[in-house]
C-alpha positions as CSV (number, residue, x, y, z in Angstrom):
1,M,-32.3,-0.7,-35.1
2,T,-30.9,-4.2,-35.5
3,R,-27.6,-3.0,-34.1
4,A,-29.1,-1.8,-30.8
5,V,-31.2,-4.9,-30.4
6,N,-28.2,-7.1,-30.9
7,K,-25.8,-5.1,-28.8
8,Y,-22.9,-7.1,-27.5
9,L,-23.7,-10.0,-29.8
10,Y,-21.7,-11.3,-32.7
11,M,-21.6,-14.5,-34.7
12,R,-18.5,-16.7,-34.9
13,G,-19.1,-19.3,-37.5
14,E,-22.7,-20.4,-37.0
15,Y,-22.9,-19.6,-33.2
16,W,-23.6,-16.5,-31.3
17,N,-21.1,-14.9,-28.9
18,Y,-21.2,-12.2,-26.3
19,K,-18.5,-9.4,-26.4
20,R,-18.5,-6.3,-24.2
21,N,-15.9,-3.8,-23.4
22,V,-15.4,-3.1,-19.7
23,P,-16.8,0.4,-19.0
24,Q,-14.1,3.0,-18.5
25,K,-15.3,3.7,-14.9
26,F,-14.4,0.1,-13.9
27,R,-11.1,-0.3,-15.8
28,H,-9.1,0.5,-12.6
29,I,-10.6,-2.5,-10.8
30,E,-11.2,-4.9,-13.7
31,P,-8.1,-6.5,-15.2
32,R,-9.8,-7.4,-18.5
33,A,-10.4,-4.8,-21.1
34,R,-13.1,-6.9,-22.8
35,V,-15.5,-9.7,-21.8
36,R,-16.0,-12.5,-24.3
37,L,-18.1,-15.6,-24.0
38,A,-19.4,-18.2,-26.3
39,L,-23.2,-18.5,-26.0
40,N,-23.3,-21.9,-27.6
41,T,-26.4,-21.3,-29.5
42,R,-27.5,-20.7,-33.1
43,S,-30.8,-19.1,-32.0
44,L,-30.8,-15.3,-32.0
45,E,-33.7,-15.2,-29.5
46,L,-31.8,-17.5,-27.1
47,A,-28.6,-15.5,-27.6
48,R,-30.5,-12.3,-26.7
49,A,-31.9,-13.8,-23.6
50,K,-28.4,-15.0,-22.5
51,R,-26.9,-11.6,-23.4
52,D,-29.5,-9.8,-21.2
53,A,-28.6,-12.1,-18.3
54,L,-24.9,-11.5,-18.8
55,V,-25.3,-7.7,-19.0
56,I,-27.0,-7.8,-15.6
57,A,-24.4,-10.2,-14.2
58,D,-21.5,-8.1,-15.5
59,D,-23.0,-4.8,-14.2
60,N,-23.6,-6.4,-10.7
61,Y,-20.1,-7.9,-10.7
62,W,-18.4,-4.5,-11.5
63,Q,-20.5,-2.7,-8.9
64,A,-19.4,-5.3,-6.3
65,L,-15.8,-4.8,-7.3
66,A,-16.2,-1.1,-7.0
67,L,-17.7,-1.4,-3.5
68,E,-15.0,-3.8,-2.5
69,A,-12.3,-1.4,-3.7
70,E,-14.0,1.5,-2.0
71,S,-14.0,-0.4,1.3
72,K,-10.4,-1.4,1.0
73,G,-8.8,1.9,0.1
74,G,-9.4,1.7,-3.7
75,V,-7.8,-1.7,-4.2
76,T,-9.6,-5.0,-4.8
77,D,-8.2,-8.4,-3.7
78,A,-7.6,-9.2,-7.3
79,T,-5.7,-6.0,-7.9
80,R,-3.7,-6.6,-4.8
81,A,-2.8,-10.1,-6.0
82,V,-1.7,-8.7,-9.4
83,Q,0.5,-6.1,-7.7
84,Q,2.1,-8.8,-5.5
85,H,2.9,-11.0,-8.5
86,L,4.3,-8.0,-10.4
87,Y,6.5,-7.2,-7.4
88,K,7.7,-10.8,-7.1
89,A,8.5,-11.0,-10.8
90,A,10.5,-7.7,-10.7
91,S,12.4,-8.9,-7.6
92,S,13.3,-12.2,-9.4
93,R,14.3,-10.4,-12.6
94,A,16.6,-8.1,-10.7
95,L,18.2,-11.0,-8.9
96,A,18.8,-12.7,-12.3
97,Y,20.8,-9.6,-13.3
98,G,22.7,-9.7,-10.0
99,F,20.9,-6.9,-8.2
100,D,18.6,-6.7,-5.2
101,Y,15.3,-5.2,-6.3
102,K,14.8,-1.7,-5.1
103,P,11.8,0.5,-6.0
104,I,12.6,3.8,-7.7
105,S,11.6,5.6,-4.6
106,Q,14.3,3.8,-2.6
107,L,16.9,4.4,-5.3
108,R,16.0,8.1,-5.3
109,D,16.0,8.4,-1.5
110,E,19.4,6.8,-1.3
111,Q,20.7,9.0,-4.1
112,A,22.3,6.0,-5.6
113,L,23.4,7.4,-8.9
114,E,26.3,4.9,-9.3
115,E,23.9,2.0,-8.7
116,V,21.4,3.3,-11.2
117,L,24.1,3.7,-13.8
118,A,25.3,0.1,-13.1
119,R,21.8,-1.2,-13.5
120,T,21.3,0.8,-16.7
121,E,24.6,-0.6,-18.1
122,K,23.7,-4.1,-17.2
123,L,20.4,-3.7,-19.1
124,A,22.2,-2.2,-22.1
125,E,24.6,-5.2,-22.2
126,N,21.8,-7.5,-23.1
127,Y,20.2,-5.4,-25.9
128,E,21.7,-4.0,-29.1
129,L,21.9,-0.3,-29.6
130,G,18.5,1.1,-30.7
131,T,16.6,-1.9,-29.4
132,E,14.3,-1.1,-26.5
133,P,14.4,-3.7,-23.7
134,P,11.1,-5.0,-22.5
135,V,9.3,-2.9,-19.9
136,S,9.4,-5.8,-17.4
137,E,13.2,-5.8,-17.6
138,T,13.5,-2.1,-17.3
139,A,11.0,-2.0,-14.4
140,A,12.9,-4.7,-12.6
141,L,16.3,-3.0,-12.8
142,L,15.2,0.6,-12.4
143,G,12.5,0.1,-9.7
144,G,9.4,0.5,-11.7
145,V,7.2,-1.6,-9.4
146,E,6.3,-0.4,-6.0
147,R,6.1,-2.8,-3.1
148,P,2.3,-3.6,-2.7
149,N,0.7,-2.7,0.6
150,A,0.5,-5.9,2.7
151,G,-3.1,-5.2,3.9
152,S,-4.4,-7.7,6.4
153,I,-3.1,-11.2,6.4
154,T,-5.2,-14.1,7.6
155,L,-3.8,-17.1,9.4
156,T,-4.5,-19.3,6.4
157,E,-2.2,-17.1,4.3
158,V,0.5,-17.4,6.9
159,F,0.3,-21.2,7.3
């Protein structure tokens, strides 16, 4: 019984904290796997009241994200921003290795087998046999990040 009453609450030292896993149905739009927040109280009653408010706030926030994603083709502004940063990072990494970044779909469409081999060899040069290169390096050289959809751009973003 105590467990259900204190759901999402845990003690850290002498203070109560809130910890909640993001529900599976929102994981595609919420970048965090878990929400954690210090409640800054030693009082269990006050912690429960704060927890109740946070549960409502989180549920409303995730519903808003879901509605935003639904209205924008399944992608929230936050997700779009993450995709853009991943694409920029992959482009910069590829340039650091001496290649222009090309998504795998472009490498495939160009049937660029020699280029794929050159990229793979360049990656292998930097890592010992049996050592797996980081996913970010592999994605950058072998096109593992698709170009994000631009969506609508406002004038403030341009200037």
